[in-house]
Every structure is written in structure tokens, then in C-alpha cells.
C-alpha positions in Angstrom: 93.9 110.6 110.6 91.4 107.6 109.7 92.8 104.0 110.4 92.7 103.8 106.2 95.1 106.6 106.4 97.6 104.7 109.2 101.1 103.4 108.0 102.3 100.1 109.1 104.0 100.3 112.7 107.6 100.4 112.8 109.7 100.8 115.7 112.8 101.8 113.9 114.4 102.6 110.6 117.3 100.4 111.4 116.4 96.7 111.5 118.1 94.1 113.9 118.6 90.8 112.4 115.7 89.2 114.2 113.6 92.0 112.4 115.1 91.4 109.3 114.6 87.9 109.1 110.9 88.1 110.3 110.3 90.7 107.2 112.0 88.3 105.0 110.1 85.1 105.9 107.0 87.4 105.9 107.7 88.2 102.1 108.3 84.6 101.3 105.0 83.8 102.7 103.3 86.3 100.5 105.1 85.2 97.6 102.7 82.5 96.7 104.1 81.4 93.4 107.7 81.2 94.8 109.3 83.2 92.2 111.0 85.5 94.6 109.0 88.6 93.5 105.4 89.9 94.7 102.8 91.3 92.7 100.3 94.2 93.5 98.2 91.3 95.5 100.8 89.7 97.3 102.4 93.3 98.0 98.7 94.0 99.8 98.8 90.7 101.6 102.3 91.7 103.0 101.4 95.2 104.2 98.3 93.5 105.8 100.3 90.9 107.7 102.5 93.8 108.8 99.7 96.0 110.1 98.8 98.2 107.6 95.0 99.5 107.4 95.4 101.6 104.2 93.0 101.7 101.1 93.9 99.1 98.3 94.1 102.2 96.1 96.9 103.4 98.7 98.5 100.0 98.2 98.9 100.4 94.3 100.4 104.0 95.0 102.9 102.3 97.8 103.5 99.5 95.3 104.7 101.8 92.5 106.8 103.8 95.0 108.6 100.4 95.5 108.9 99.0 92.2 111.8 100.9 91.3 112.8 99.0 88.3 108.8 99.4 87.1 108.7 95.8 86.0 105.5 95.4 87.7 106.8 93.1 90.3 108.8 94.1 93.9 112.0 91.9 94.6 112.9 91.4 98.3 115.6 94.1 98.1 113.5 96.7 96.7 110.8 96.0 99.3 113.7 95.7 102.4 115.1 99.3 101.5 111.4 100.8 101.0 110.5 99.3 104.6 113.7 101.0 106.0 113.0 104.4 104.6 109.5 104.7 105.2 
């Protein structure tokens, strides 16, 4: 496996309250326009902050996996559900 194929490192699928607060804070920091939704560019930035080294093409595939309602943006709940189950 190459560095580009590595997934962000997680210690557990169960997030403690501190972990959850940290994820929410990082989500908010990447939400550059403050609309409480992140687009593909913001999603890629968030994954980078969380330690992902995957290619932009893989980020697109992950974005599509997370965007459950297919509206072209990811809300915090969609992201947190995906993060817990990956």
C-alpha cells in the first residue's frame, strides 16, 4: 500500500466527547464560508488535517460516499456518521 492509499488514522470507531468536539472544531475550521456545509475542496482540507494522504481522485470518491443526500455538500452529521463507520 502506498502513502496515497492510506486512510486517515483512527483509534476507534467510538468517539469520546473530546474526540467528537475536536472533529466538530476541525469541520468548522474547514467550513471557510461558514455555511455549516463543506464542499469538495473543504472536505479535502479537512481530511488533510486529519492525516489523510490519499489522492484528490480518492477524496472525490469519499466525498460522494459521505454526501448521502447528493446535494453537493456535506453537513456535520453526514461527516461524523461516515467518520465513525470508516
